N, CA, C, O and the ligand as a Tripos MOL2 file, in Angstrom:
@<TRIPOS>MOLECULE
protein
  305   303    77     0     0
PROTEIN
NO_CHARGES

@<TRIPOS>ATOM
      1 N          93.8990   84.7510  101.5070 N.3       1 MET1
      2 CA         94.8690   84.7180  102.5990 C.3       1 MET1
      3 C          95.9190   85.8080  102.3690 C.2       1 MET1
      4 O          96.4130   85.9880  101.2560 O.2       1 MET1
      5 N          96.2340   86.5020  103.4020 N.am      2 LEU2
      6 CA         97.2020   87.5950  103.3320 C.3       2 LEU2
      7 C          98.5290   87.1360  103.9130 C.2       2 LEU2
      8 O          98.5960   86.6480  105.0410 O.2       2 LEU2
      9 N          99.5860   87.3030  103.1190 N.am      3 ILE3
     10 CA        100.9340   86.9520  103.5890 C.3       3 ILE3
     11 C         101.7810   88.2140  103.5840 C.2       3 ILE3
     12 O         101.9070   88.8790  102.5560 O.2       3 ILE3
     13 N         102.3480   88.5370  104.7060 N.am      4 LEU4
     14 CA        103.1840   89.7280  104.8250 C.3       4 LEU4
     15 C         104.6510   89.3370  104.7450 C.2       4 LEU4
     16 O         105.2130   88.7730  105.6830 O.2       4 LEU4
     17 N         105.2710   89.6540  103.5820 N.am      5 LEU5
     18 CA        106.6960   89.4170  103.4030 C.3       5 LEU5
     19 C         107.4150   90.7560  103.4040 C.2       5 LEU5
     20 O         106.8670   91.7610  102.9510 O.2       5 LEU5
     21 N         108.6310   90.7710  103.9070 N.am      6 GLY6
     22 CA        109.3780   92.0220  103.8950 C.3       6 GLY6
     23 C         110.8540   91.7880  104.1460 C.2       6 GLY6
     24 O         111.3180   90.6550  104.2730 O.2       6 GLY6
     25 N         111.5830   92.9070  104.2130 N.am      7 PHE7
     26 CA        113.0150   92.8510  104.5150 C.3       7 PHE7
     27 C         113.3080   93.7520  105.7020 C.2       7 PHE7
     28 O         112.6620   94.7800  105.9030 O.2       7 PHE7
     29 N         114.2830   93.3460  106.4720 N.am      8 ARG8
     30 CA        114.7100   94.1430  107.6100 C.3       8 ARG8
     31 C         116.2270   94.1050  107.6660 C.2       8 ARG8
     32 O         116.8360   93.0730  107.3850 O.2       8 ARG8
     33 N         116.8340   95.2170  108.0240 N.am      9 THR9
     34 CA        118.2870   95.2710  108.1660 C.3       9 THR9
     35 C         118.6350   95.2670  109.6450 C.2       9 THR9
     36 O         118.1630   96.1080  110.4110 O.2       9 THR9
     37 N         119.4650   94.3100  110.0360 N.am     10 ALA10
     38 CA        119.9190   94.2100  111.4210 C.3      10 ALA10
     39 C         121.3570   94.6910  111.5020 C.2      10 ALA10
     40 O         122.2090   94.2470  110.7320 O.2      10 ALA10
     41 N         121.6290   95.6000  112.4350 N.am     11 TYR11
     42 CA        122.9680   96.1370  112.6470 C.3      11 TYR11
     43 C         123.5720   95.4860  113.8860 C.2      11 TYR11
     44 O         122.9020   95.3100  114.9030 O.2      11 TYR11
     45 N         124.8360   95.1370  113.7830 N.am     12 ARG12
     46 CA        125.5170   94.5310  114.9200 C.3      12 ARG12
     47 C         126.9620   95.0330  114.9430 C.2      12 ARG12
     48 O         127.6640   94.9810  113.9330 O.2      12 ARG12
     49 N         127.3930   95.5170  116.1050 N.am     13 THR13
     50 CA        128.7760   95.9600  116.2410 C.3      13 THR13
     51 C         129.6340   94.7670  116.6140 C.2      13 THR13
     52 O         129.3850   94.1050  117.6210 O.2      13 THR13
     53 N         130.6600   94.4910  115.7920 N.am     14 LEU14
     54 CA        131.5110   93.3270  116.0120 C.3      14 LEU14
     55 C         132.7110   93.6750  116.8770 C.2      14 LEU14
     56 O         133.1440   92.8590  117.6900 O.2      14 LEU14
     57 N         133.2510   94.8700  116.7150 N.am     15 ALA15
     58 CA        134.4360   95.2770  117.4580 C.3      15 ALA15
     59 C         134.5770   96.7840  117.3830 C.2      15 ALA15
     60 O         133.9810   97.4340  116.5240 O.2      15 ALA15
     61 N         135.3640   97.3290  118.2810 N.am     16 SER16
     62 CA        135.6730   98.7560  118.2490 C.3      16 SER16
     63 C         137.1790   98.9210  118.3380 C.2      16 SER16
     64 O         137.8420   98.3050  119.1720 O.2      16 SER16
     65 N         137.7000   99.7600  117.4660 N.am     17 ARG17
     66 CA        139.1320  100.0470  117.4480 C.3      17 ARG17
     67 C         139.3140  101.5470  117.4030 C.2      17 ARG17
     68 O         138.5630  102.2460  116.7230 O.2      17 ARG17
     69 N         140.2990  102.0470  118.1160 N.am     18 SER18
     70 CA        140.6090  103.4620  118.0020 C.3      18 SER18
     71 C         141.5220  103.6670  116.8060 C.2      18 SER18
     72 O         142.4650  102.9070  116.5880 O.2      18 SER18
     73 N         141.2320  104.6860  116.0490 N.am     19 GLY19
     74 CA        142.0350  104.9550  114.8710 C.3      19 GLY19
     75 C         141.6980  106.3070  114.2990 C.2      19 GLY19
     76 O         140.7770  106.9840  114.7550 O.2      19 GLY19
     77 N         142.4590  106.6920  113.2920 N.am     20 THR20
     78 CA        142.2350  107.9770  112.6420 C.3      20 THR20
     79 C         141.2710  107.7820  111.4810 C.2      20 THR20
     80 O         141.4970  106.9500  110.6030 O.2      20 THR20
     81 N         140.2020  108.5550  111.4900 N.am     21 CYS21
     82 CA        139.1640  108.4630  110.4590 C.3      21 CYS21
     83 C         139.6820  109.0770  109.1620 C.2      21 CYS21
     84 O         140.3490  110.1110  109.1790 O.2      21 CYS21
     85 N         139.3690  108.4310  108.0350 N.am     22 GLN22
     86 CA        139.8230  108.9590  106.7450 C.3      22 GLN22
     87 C         138.9560  110.1260  106.2700 C.2      22 GLN22
     88 O         139.3390  110.8270  105.3330 O.2      22 GLN22
     89 N         137.7960  110.3500  106.8960 N.am     23 TYR23
     90 CA        136.9190  111.4530  106.4850 C.3      23 TYR23
     91 C         137.1680  112.7050  107.3200 C.2      23 TYR23
     92 O         137.4160  113.7790  106.7720 O.2      23 TYR23
     93 N         137.1000  112.5680  108.6800 N.am     24 CYS24
     94 CA        137.2130  113.7600  109.5330 C.3      24 CYS24
     95 C         138.6210  113.9140  110.1100 C.2      24 CYS24
     96 O         138.9170  114.9300  110.7400 O.2      24 CYS24
     97 N         139.4950  112.9190  109.9040 N.am     25 HIS25
     98 CA        140.8980  112.9580  110.3370 C.3      25 HIS25
     99 C         141.0490  113.1260  111.8480 C.2      25 HIS25
    100 O         142.0620  113.6430  112.3180 O.2      25 HIS25
    101 N         140.0480  112.6930  112.6020 N.am     26 GLN26
    102 CA        140.1080  112.7240  114.0590 C.3      26 GLN26
    103 C         140.4560  111.3300  114.5710 C.2      26 GLN26
    104 O         140.0640  110.3250  113.9780 O.2      26 GLN26
    105 N         141.1980  111.2810  115.6830 N.am     27 TYR27
    106 CA        141.5010  110.0000  116.3270 C.3      27 TYR27
    107 C         140.3100  109.6710  117.2230 C.2      27 TYR27
    108 O         140.1220  110.2970  118.2660 O.2      27 TYR27
    109 N         139.5140  108.6970  116.8180 N.am     28 ALA28
    110 CA        138.2620  108.3790  117.5160 C.3      28 ALA28
    111 C         137.9880  106.8820  117.3840 C.2      28 ALA28
    112 O         138.5420  106.2310  116.4980 O.2      28 ALA28
    113 N         137.1340  106.3250  118.2590 N.am     29 PRO29
    114 CA        136.7760  104.9090  118.1190 C.3      29 PRO29
    115 C         136.0850  104.6370  116.7810 C.2      29 PRO29
    116 O         135.1910  105.3780  116.3690 O.2      29 PRO29
    117 N         136.5130  103.5640  116.1090 N.am     30 GLN30
    118 CA        135.9250  103.1300  114.8450 C.3      30 GLN30
    119 C         135.2500  101.7890  115.1020 C.2      30 GLN30
    120 O         135.8690  100.8630  115.6250 O.2      30 GLN30
    121 N         133.9760  101.6930  114.7310 N.am     31 HIS31
    122 CA        133.2170  100.4750  115.0040 C.3      31 HIS31
    123 C         133.1540   99.5910  113.7600 C.2      31 HIS31
    124 O         132.7880  100.0490  112.6770 O.2      31 HIS31
    125 N         133.5170   98.3230  113.9300 N.am     32 VAL32
    126 CA        133.3730   97.3440  112.8610 C.3      32 VAL32
    127 C         131.9460   96.8050  112.9690 C.2      32 VAL32
    128 O         131.5900   96.1630  113.9570 O.2      32 VAL32
    129 N         131.1310   97.0760  111.9390 N.am     33 GLU33
    130 CA        129.7130   96.7270  112.0010 C.3      33 GLU33
    131 C         129.3190   95.7450  110.9000 C.2      33 GLU33
    132 O         129.8820   95.7340  109.8050 O.2      33 GLU33
    133 N         128.3400   94.9320  111.2350 N.am     34 GLU34
    134 CA        127.7530   94.0030  110.2770 C.3      34 GLU34
    135 C         126.3290   94.4560  109.9970 C.2      34 GLU34
    136 O         125.5580   94.7260  110.9180 O.2      34 GLU34
    137 N         125.9830   94.5360  108.6970 N.am     35 ARG35
    138 CA        124.6070   94.8600  108.3070 C.3      35 ARG35
    139 C         124.0380   93.6580  107.5860 C.2      35 ARG35
    140 O         124.4640   93.3290  106.4790 O.2      35 ARG35
    141 N         123.0840   93.0080  108.2050 N.am     36 ALA36
    142 CA        122.5040   91.7910  107.6350 C.3      36 ALA36
    143 C         121.0790   92.0820  107.1820 C.2      36 ALA36
    144 O         120.2450   92.5090  107.9800 O.2      36 ALA36
    145 N         120.7970   91.8480  105.8880 N.am     37 ASN37
    146 CA        119.4320   91.9700  105.3750 C.3      37 ASN37
    147 C         118.7290   90.6420  105.6000 C.2      37 ASN37
    148 O         119.2250   89.5870  105.2050 O.2      37 ASN37
    149 N         117.5760   90.7070  106.2350 N.am     38 LYS38
    150 CA        116.8480   89.4870  106.5590 C.3      38 LYS38
    151 C         115.4710   89.5150  105.9180 C.2      38 LYS38
    152 O         114.7930   90.5430  105.9120 O.2      38 LYS38
    153 N         115.0680   88.3720  105.3780 N.am     39 LEU39
    154 CA        113.7210   88.2140  104.8440 C.3      39 LEU39
    155 C         112.7900   87.9560  106.0220 C.2      39 LEU39
    156 O         113.0680   87.1050  106.8660 O.2      39 LEU39
    157 N         111.6760   88.7010  106.0740 N.am     40 THR40
    158 CA        110.7440   88.5230  107.1880 C.3      40 THR40
    159 C         109.3960   88.0280  106.6800 C.2      40 THR40
    160 O         108.9710   88.3650  105.5750 O.2      40 THR40
    161 N         108.7450   87.2360  107.4890 N.am     41 LEU41
    162 CA        107.3910   86.7640  107.2320 C.3      41 LEU41
    163 C         106.5730   87.1520  108.4600 C.2      41 LEU41
    164 O         106.8390   86.6800  109.5650 O.2      41 LEU41
    165 N         105.5820   88.0070  108.2620 N.am     42 PHE42
    166 CA        104.7950   88.5680  109.3710 C.3      42 PHE42
    167 C         105.7280   89.2190  110.4010 C.2      42 PHE42
    168 O         105.5520   89.0580  111.6080 O.2      42 PHE42
    169 N         106.7120   89.9490  109.9020 N.am     43 PHE43
    170 CA        107.6710   90.7260  110.7080 C.3      43 PHE43
    171 C         108.6240   89.8530  111.5170 C.2      43 PHE43
    172 O         109.3640   90.3720  112.3520 O.2      43 PHE43
    173 N         108.6230   88.5500  111.2920 N.am     44 ILE44
    174 CA        109.5430   87.6490  111.9920 C.3      44 ILE44
    175 C         110.6900   87.3070  111.0340 C.2      44 ILE44
    176 O         110.4370   86.7720  109.9550 O.2      44 ILE44
    177 N         111.9590   87.6050  111.4060 N.am     45 PRO45
    178 CA        113.0760   87.3000  110.5120 C.3      45 PRO45
    179 C         113.1990   85.7900  110.2530 C.2      45 PRO45
    180 O         113.2090   84.9860  111.1850 O.2      45 PRO45
    181 N         113.2930   85.4270  108.9700 N.am     46 LEU46
    182 CA        113.4050   84.0080  108.6210 C.3      46 LEU46
    183 C         114.8590   83.6260  108.3910 C.2      46 LEU46
    184 O         115.3840   82.7320  109.0540 O.2      46 LEU46
    185 N         115.5160   84.3140  107.4360 N.am     47 PHE47
    186 CA        116.9170   84.0350  107.1720 C.3      47 PHE47
    187 C         117.5910   85.2510  106.5690 C.2      47 PHE47
    188 O         116.9370   86.1730  106.0820 O.2      47 PHE47
    189 N         118.9210   85.2310  106.6120 N.am     48 THR48
    190 CA        119.7170   86.3400  106.1150 C.3      48 THR48
    191 C         119.8950   86.2150  104.6130 C.2      48 THR48
    192 O         120.3030   85.1630  104.1210 O.2      48 THR48
    193 N         119.5910   87.2870  103.8730 N.am     49 THR49
    194 CA        119.7340   87.2580  102.4160 C.3      49 THR49
    195 C         121.0660   87.8540  101.9710 C.2      49 THR49
    196 O         121.6140   87.4330  100.9520 O.2      49 THR49
    197 N         121.5970   88.8240  102.7140 N.am     50 SER50
    198 CA        122.9120   89.3620  102.3760 C.3      50 SER50
    199 C         123.5440   89.9400  103.6310 C.2      50 SER50
    200 O         122.8550   90.3250  104.5750 O.2      50 SER50
    201 N         124.8550   89.9920  103.6200 N.am     51 ARG51
    202 CA        125.6110   90.4810  104.7630 C.3      51 ARG51
    203 C         126.7030   91.4170  104.2650 C.2      51 ARG51
    204 O         127.4650   91.0580  103.3670 O.2      51 ARG51
    205 N         126.7860   92.6060  104.8350 N.am     52 ARG52
    206 CA        127.8280   93.5570  104.4500 C.3      52 ARG52
    207 C         128.5020   94.0550  105.7170 C.2      52 ARG52
    208 O         127.9360   94.0320  106.8090 O.2      52 ARG52
    209 N         129.7470   94.5090  105.5220 N.am     53 TYR53
    210 CA        130.5290   94.9660  106.6710 C.3      53 TYR53
    211 C         131.0120   96.3800  106.4260 C.2      53 TYR53
    212 O         131.2760   96.7850  105.2940 O.2      53 TYR53
    213 N         131.1210   97.1250  107.5250 N.am     54 GLY54
    214 CA        131.5830   98.4960  107.3970 C.3      54 GLY54
    215 C         132.3320   98.9450  108.6290 C.2      54 GLY54
    216 O         132.1830   98.3810  109.7130 O.2      54 GLY54
    217 N         133.1450   99.9750  108.4400 N.am     55 LEU55
    218 CA        133.8860  100.5940  109.5370 C.3      55 LEU55
    219 C         133.2790  101.9810  109.7210 C.2      55 LEU55
    220 O         133.4170  102.8460  108.8570 O.2      55 LEU55
    221 N         132.5950  102.1890  110.8680 N.am     56 THR56
    222 CA        131.8820  103.4370  111.1110 C.3      56 THR56
    223 C         132.6100  104.2720  112.1430 C.2      56 THR56
    224 O         132.9620  103.7860  113.2180 O.2      56 THR56
    225 N         132.8330  105.5300  111.8070 N.am     57 CYS57
    226 CA        133.5050  106.4740  112.7040 C.3      57 CYS57
    227 C         132.5060  106.9640  113.7500 C.2      57 CYS57
    228 O         131.3810  107.3290  113.4090 O.2      57 CYS57
    229 N         132.9140  106.9730  115.0350 N.am     58 SER58
    230 CA        132.0010  107.4410  116.0820 C.3      58 SER58
    231 C         131.9780  108.9610  116.1650 C.2      58 SER58
    232 O         131.1130  109.5260  116.8350 O.2      58 SER58
    233 N         132.9060  109.6310  115.5030 N.am     59 ASN59
    234 CA        132.9390  111.0980  115.5360 C.3      59 ASN59
    235 C         132.0500  111.7020  114.4510 C.2      59 ASN59
    236 O         131.2210  112.5630  114.7490 O.2      59 ASN59
    237 N         132.2060  111.2670  113.1930 N.am     60 CYS60
    238 CA        131.4510  111.8780  112.1050 C.3      60 CYS60
    239 C         130.3650  110.9550  111.5480 C.2      60 CYS60
    240 O         129.4720  111.4240  110.8430 O.2      60 CYS60
    241 N         130.4180  109.6620  111.8460 N.am     61 GLY61
    242 CA        129.3660  108.7480  111.4170 C.3      61 GLY61
    243 C         129.5220  108.2040  110.0190 C.2      61 GLY61
    244 O         128.6680  107.4430  109.5640 O.2      61 GLY61
    245 N         130.6000  108.5720  109.3080 N.am     62 ASN62
    246 CA        130.8160  108.0490  107.9630 C.3      62 ASN62
    247 C         131.2310  106.5830  108.0320 C.2      62 ASN62
    248 O         131.8970  106.1540  108.9740 O.2      62 ASN62
    249 N         130.8230  105.8210  107.0100 N.am     63 THR63
    250 CA        131.0990  104.3950  106.9740 C.3      63 THR63
    251 C         131.9270  104.0440  105.7540 C.2      63 THR63
    252 O         131.6480  104.4980  104.6440 O.2      63 THR63
    253 N         132.9630  103.2180  105.9770 N.am     64 THR64
    254 CA        133.7740  102.6810  104.8990 C.3      64 THR64
    255 C         133.4010  101.2170  104.7350 C.2      64 THR64
    256 O         133.3560  100.4720  105.7130 O.2      64 THR64
    257 N         133.1300  100.7990  103.4890 N.am     65 GLU65
    258 CA        132.8080   99.4000  103.2390 C.3      65 GLU65
    259 C         134.0360   98.5240  103.4900 C.2      65 GLU65
    260 O         135.1560   98.9050  103.1480 O.2      65 GLU65
    261 N         133.8230   97.3610  104.0840 N.am     66 LEU66
    262 CA        134.9080   96.4220  104.3470 C.3      66 LEU66
    263 C         134.6260   95.1080  103.6380 C.2      66 LEU66
    264 O         133.4740   94.6980  103.4970 O.2      66 LEU66
    265 N         135.6950   94.4510  103.1920 N.am     67 THR67
    266 CA        135.5400   93.0930  102.6850 C.3      67 THR67
    267 C         135.5590   92.1410  103.8750 C.2      67 THR67
    268 O         135.8680   92.5430  104.9970 O.2      67 THR67
    269 N         135.2300   90.8860  103.6270 N.am     68 ARG68
    270 CA        135.2250   89.8920  104.6980 C.3      68 ARG68
    271 C         136.6320   89.7250  105.2990 C.2      68 ARG68
    272 O         136.7750   89.5190  106.5050 O.2      68 ARG68
    273 N         137.6770   89.8170  104.4410 N.am     69 GLN69
    274 CA        139.0430   89.6720  104.9170 C.3      69 GLN69
    275 C         139.4220   90.8540  105.8030 C.2      69 GLN69
    276 O         140.0820   90.6720  106.8260 O.2      69 GLN69
    277 N         139.0070   92.0770  105.4170 N.am     70 GLN70
    278 CA        139.2950   93.2580  106.2260 C.3      70 GLN70
    279 C         138.5590   93.1670  107.5590 C.2      70 GLN70
    280 O         139.1040   93.5330  108.6000 O.2      70 GLN70
    281 N         137.3130   92.6760  107.5240 N.am     71 ARG71
    282 CA        136.5420   92.5060  108.7610 C.3      71 ARG71
    283 C         137.2530   91.5330  109.6900 C.2      71 ARG71
    284 O         137.3610   91.7850  110.8900 O.2      71 ARG71
    285 N         137.7350   90.4260  109.1450 N.am     72 ASP72
    286 CA        138.4410   89.4330  109.9740 C.3      72 ASP72
    287 C         139.6870   90.0390  110.5970 C.2      72 ASP72
    288 O         139.9970   89.7670  111.7570 O.2      72 ASP72
    289 N         140.4050   90.8610  109.8350 N.am     73 ALA73
    290 CA        141.6410   91.4530  110.3450 C.3      73 ALA73
    291 C         141.3530   92.4730  111.4520 C.2      73 ALA73
    292 O         142.1090   92.5740  112.4180 O.2      73 ALA73
    293 N         140.2470   93.2360  111.3060 N.am     74 LEU74
    294 CA        139.9390   94.2880  112.2830 C.3      74 LEU74
    295 C         139.2280   93.7490  113.5160 C.2      74 LEU74
    296 O         139.4040   94.2850  114.6100 O.2      74 LEU74
    297 N         138.4270   92.6980  113.3580 N.am     75 ALA75
    298 CA        137.6170   92.1930  114.4780 C.3      75 ALA75
    299 C         138.3510   91.1230  115.2730 C.2      75 ALA75
    300 O         137.8550   90.6850  116.3110 O.2      75 ALA75
    301 N         139.5360   90.6860  114.8040 N.am     76 ALA76
    302 CA        140.2370   89.6060  115.5030 C.3      76 ALA76
    303 C         140.8100   90.0990  116.8320 C.2      76 ALA76
    304 O         141.4340   89.3280  117.5600 O.2      76 ALA76
    305 ZN        135.1890  110.4640  111.1420 Zn       77 ZN77
@<TRIPOS>BOND
     1     1     2 1
     2     2     3 1
     3     3     4 2
     4     3     5 am
     5     5     6 1
     6     6     7 1
     7     7     8 2
     8     7     9 am
     9     9    10 1
    10    10    11 1
    11    11    12 2
    12    11    13 am
    13    13    14 1
    14    14    15 1
    15    15    16 2
    16    15    17 am
    17    17    18 1
    18    18    19 1
    19    19    20 2
    20    19    21 am
    21    21    22 1
    22    22    23 1
    23    23    24 2
    24    23    25 am
    25    25    26 1
    26    26    27 1
    27    27    28 2
    28    27    29 am
    29    29    30 1
    30    30    31 1
    31    31    32 2
    32    31    33 am
    33    33    34 1
    34    34    35 1
    35    35    36 2
    36    35    37 am
    37    37    38 1
    38    38    39 1
    39    39    40 2
    40    39    41 am
    41    41    42 1
    42    42    43 1
    43    43    44 2
    44    43    45 am
    45    45    46 1
    46    46    47 1
    47    47    48 2
    48    47    49 am
    49    49    50 1
    50    50    51 1
    51    51    52 2
    52    51    53 am
    53    53    54 1
    54    54    55 1
    55    55    56 2
    56    55    57 am
    57    57    58 1
    58    58    59 1
    59    59    60 2
    60    59    61 am
    61    61    62 1
    62    62    63 1
    63    63    64 2
    64    63    65 am
    65    65    66 1
    66    66    67 1
    67    67    68 2
    68    67    69 am
    69    69    70 1
    70    70    71 1
    71    71    72 2
    72    71    73 am
    73    73    74 1
    74    74    75 1
    75    75    76 2
    76    75    77 am
    77    77    78 1
    78    78    79 1
    79    79    80 2
    80    79    81 am
    81    81    82 1
    82    82    83 1
    83    83    84 2
    84    83    85 am
    85    85    86 1
    86    86    87 1
    87    87    88 2
    88    87    89 am
    89    89    90 1
    90    90    91 1
    91    91    92 2
    92    91    93 am
    93    93    94 1
    94    94    95 1
    95    95    96 2
    96    95    97 am
    97    97    98 1
    98    98    99 1
    99    99   100 2
   100    99   101 am
   101   101   102 1
   102   102   103 1
   103   103   104 2
   104   103   105 am
   105   105   106 1
   106   106   107 1
   107   107   108 2
   108   107   109 am
   109   109   110 1
   110   110   111 1
   111   111   112 2
   112   111   113 am
   113   113   114 1
   114   114   115 1
   115   115   116 2
   116   115   117 am
   117   117   118 1
   118   118   119 1
   119   119   120 2
   120   119   121 am
   121   121   122 1
   122   122   123 1
   123   123   124 2
   124   123   125 am
   125   125   126 1
   126   126   127 1
   127   127   128 2
   128   127   129 am
   129   129   130 1
   130   130   131 1
   131   131   132 2
   132   131   133 am
   133   133   134 1
   134   134   135 1
   135   135   136 2
   136   135   137 am
   137   137   138 1
   138   138   139 1
   139   139   140 2
   140   139   141 am
   141   141   142 1
   142   142   143 1
   143   143   144 2
   144   143   145 am
   145   145   146 1
   146   146   147 1
   147   147   148 2
   148   147   149 am
   149   149   150 1
   150   150   151 1
   151   151   152 2
   152   151   153 am
   153   153   154 1
   154   154   155 1
   155   155   156 2
   156   155   157 am
   157   157   158 1
   158   158   159 1
   159   159   160 2
   160   159   161 am
   161   161   162 1
   162   162   163 1
   163   163   164 2
   164   163   165 am
   165   165   166 1
   166   166   167 1
   167   167   168 2
   168   167   169 am
   169   169   170 1
   170   170   171 1
   171   171   172 2
   172   171   173 am
   173   173   174 1
   174   174   175 1
   175   175   176 2
   176   175   177 am
   177   177   178 1
   178   178   179 1
   179   179   180 2
   180   179   181 am
   181   181   182 1
   182   182   183 1
   183   183   184 2
   184   183   185 am
   185   185   186 1
   186   186   187 1
   187   187   188 2
   188   187   189 am
   189   189   190 1
   190   190   191 1
   191   191   192 2
   192   191   193 am
   193   193   194 1
   194   194   195 1
   195   195   196 2
   196   195   197 am
   197   197   198 1
   198   198   199 1
   199   199   200 2
   200   199   201 am
   201   201   202 1
   202   202   203 1
   203   203   204 2
   204   203   205 am
   205   205   206 1
   206   206   207 1
   207   207   208 2
   208   207   209 am
   209   209   210 1
   210   210   211 1
   211   211   212 2
   212   211   213 am
   213   213   214 1
   214   214   215 1
   215   215   216 2
   216   215   217 am
   217   217   218 1
   218   218   219 1
   219   219   220 2
   220   219   221 am
   221   221   222 1
   222   222   223 1
   223   223   224 2
   224   223   225 am
   225   225   226 1
   226   226   227 1
   227   227   228 2
   228   227   229 am
   229   229   230 1
   230   230   231 1
   231   231   232 2
   232   231   233 am
   233   233   234 1
   234   234   235 1
   235   235   236 2
   236   235   237 am
   237   237   238 1
   238   238   239 1
   239   239   240 2
   240   239   241 am
   241   241   242 1
   242   242   243 1
   243   243   244 2
   244   243   245 am
   245   245   246 1
   246   246   247 1
   247   247   248 2
   248   247   249 am
   249   249   250 1
   250   250   251 1
   251   251   252 2
   252   251   253 am
   253   253   254 1
   254   254   255 1
   255   255   256 2
   256   255   257 am
   257   257   258 1
   258   258   259 1
   259   259   260 2
   260   259   261 am
   261   261   262 1
   262   262   263 1
   263   263   264 2
   264   263   265 am
   265   265   266 1
   266   266   267 1
   267   267   268 2
   268   267   269 am
   269   269   270 1
   270   270   271 1
   271   271   272 2
   272   271   273 am
   273   273   274 1
   274   274   275 1
   275   275   276 2
   276   275   277 am
   277   277   278 1
   278   278   279 1
   279   279   280 2
   280   279   281 am
   281   281   282 1
   282   282   283 1
   283   283   284 2
   284   283   285 am
   285   285   286 1
   286   286   287 1
   287   287   288 2
   288   287   289 am
   289   289   290 1
   290   290   291 1
   291   291   292 2
   292   291   293 am
   293   293   294 1
   294   294   295 1
   295   295   296 2
   296   295   297 am
   297   297   298 1
   298   298   299 1
   299   299   300 2
   300   299   301 am
   301   301   302 1
   302   302   303 1
   303   303   304 2
@<TRIPOS>SUBSTRUCTURE
     1 MET1         2 RESIDUE 1 A MET
     2 LEU2         6 RESIDUE 1 A LEU
     3 ILE3        10 RESIDUE 1 A ILE
     4 LEU4        14 RESIDUE 1 A LEU
     5 LEU5        18 RESIDUE 1 A LEU
     6 GLY6        22 RESIDUE 1 A GLY
     7 PHE7        26 RESIDUE 1 A PHE
     8 ARG8        30 RESIDUE 1 A ARG
     9 THR9        34 RESIDUE 1 A THR
    10 ALA10       38 RESIDUE 1 A ALA
    11 TYR11       42 RESIDUE 1 A TYR
    12 ARG12       46 RESIDUE 1 A ARG
    13 THR13       50 RESIDUE 1 A THR
    14 LEU14       54 RESIDUE 1 A LEU
    15 ALA15       58 RESIDUE 1 A ALA
    16 SER16       62 RESIDUE 1 A SER
    17 ARG17       66 RESIDUE 1 A ARG
    18 SER18       70 RESIDUE 1 A SER
    19 GLY19       74 RESIDUE 1 A GLY
    20 THR20       78 RESIDUE 1 A THR
    21 CYS21       82 RESIDUE 1 A CYS
    22 GLN22       86 RESIDUE 1 A GLN
    23 TYR23       90 RESIDUE 1 A TYR
    24 CYS24       94 RESIDUE 1 A CYS
    25 HIS25       98 RESIDUE 1 A HIS
    26 GLN26      102 RESIDUE 1 A GLN
    27 TYR27      106 RESIDUE 1 A TYR
    28 ALA28      110 RESIDUE 1 A ALA
    29 PRO29      114 RESIDUE 1 A PRO
    30 GLN30      118 RESIDUE 1 A GLN
    31 HIS31      122 RESIDUE 1 A HIS
    32 VAL32      126 RESIDUE 1 A VAL
    33 GLU33      130 RESIDUE 1 A GLU
    34 GLU34      134 RESIDUE 1 A GLU
    35 ARG35      138 RESIDUE 1 A ARG
    36 ALA36      142 RESIDUE 1 A ALA
    37 ASN37      146 RESIDUE 1 A ASN
    38 LYS38      150 RESIDUE 1 A LYS
    39 LEU39      154 RESIDUE 1 A LEU
    40 THR40      158 RESIDUE 1 A THR
    41 LEU41      162 RESIDUE 1 A LEU
    42 PHE42      166 RESIDUE 1 A PHE
    43 PHE43      170 RESIDUE 1 A PHE
    44 ILE44      174 RESIDUE 1 A ILE
    45 PRO45      178 RESIDUE 1 A PRO
    46 LEU46      182 RESIDUE 1 A LEU
    47 PHE47      186 RESIDUE 1 A PHE
    48 THR48      190 RESIDUE 1 A THR
    49 THR49      194 RESIDUE 1 A THR
    50 SER50      198 RESIDUE 1 A SER
    51 ARG51      202 RESIDUE 1 A ARG
    52 ARG52      206 RESIDUE 1 A ARG
    53 TYR53      210 RESIDUE 1 A TYR
    54 GLY54      214 RESIDUE 1 A GLY
    55 LEU55      218 RESIDUE 1 A LEU
    56 THR56      222 RESIDUE 1 A THR
    57 CYS57      226 RESIDUE 1 A CYS
    58 SER58      230 RESIDUE 1 A SER
    59 ASN59      234 RESIDUE 1 A ASN
    60 CYS60      238 RESIDUE 1 A CYS
    61 GLY61      242 RESIDUE 1 A GLY
    62 ASN62      246 RESIDUE 1 A ASN
    63 THR63      250 RESIDUE 1 A THR
    64 THR64      254 RESIDUE 1 A THR
    65 GLU65      258 RESIDUE 1 A GLU
    66 LEU66      262 RESIDUE 1 A LEU
    67 THR67      266 RESIDUE 1 A THR
    68 ARG68      270 RESIDUE 1 A ARG
    69 GLN69      274 RESIDUE 1 A GLN
    70 GLN70      278 RESIDUE 1 A GLN
    71 ARG71      282 RESIDUE 1 A ARG
    72 ASP72      286 RESIDUE 1 A ASP
    73 ALA73      290 RESIDUE 1 A ALA
    74 LEU74      294 RESIDUE 1 A LEU
    75 ALA75      298 RESIDUE 1 A ALA
    76 ALA76      302 RESIDUE 1 A ALA
    77 ZN77       305 GROUP 0 **** ****
């Protein structure tokens, strides 16, 4: 019997805020994003194994890691 197990990363934008990027120093929309790693069985997501948050600049695309508390403060 063949069992196909794997991982998939799901991206989700939680909020968008305008601000100055620390990398390109441009005033541009910054997206608060969630990256969830999911265990898949036959390509069907079963459950989330880890969750990380980041602030992504829409101008240069660089991402800053966020803690859960920072995510709550920015996405509220
Ligand atoms: Zn930037």
